[in-house]
N, C-alpha and C positions, 0 to 999 in steps of 0.2 A: 174652158167654157164650151158648152154645147153649141152646135151650129146647125141650122136647118138648111139642107141642100135641096133646092127645088128640083123636081123631076117632072119633065113635060109629059111623060107617058103615064102618069097616075100618082102613085104614092110618093110622098116626100121622104127623104132620108135624114136622120138626125145623127150628126157626128159628135161623139162624146169624147171629152178629155179624160185623162187618167184620173184626175180628181173627181170628175162626175161619176165614173164607174166605181171608184172606192166609196163614195158617199151612198150610192145605190146599194152596193153590197153590204155596207155597214147597216143600213136601214133594214135590209132583208135579214141579217143576222140578229138584229135586235128583236125583230118581230117573231122570228122562228126559234128563238132561244128555248131550250128544253123540249123541243119537238124531236122525236126520235124515229118517226116513220114518215113516209111520203104522205099518207093520209092526214097525219097531224099537221104537217107543214101546209098542205093545201087548205085545211080547215082554218088555220091561223091567218093565212093570207086572204082567204075569202071573207073573214070577219073584219078585216081592217081596210081602211082607205089610204092609199098612198098618193101623195101629190108631189109633182115636180115643181119647184119654185120657178117663177117667171124668169128670174135672172139666169136660169140654166140655159135659156134659149137666147 
């Protein structure tokens, strides 16, 4: 499960578990399926909204 690590100097850091990373990569692969160029991948990602579930944190 992801964990937010407080940082007193500004940005917080989010620590991800192996399962969190695999889920993010799986979602990326589903979205960019059949895209064969950098431009196609960027277009597909720009067209969708990706949300991280609250229980991730």
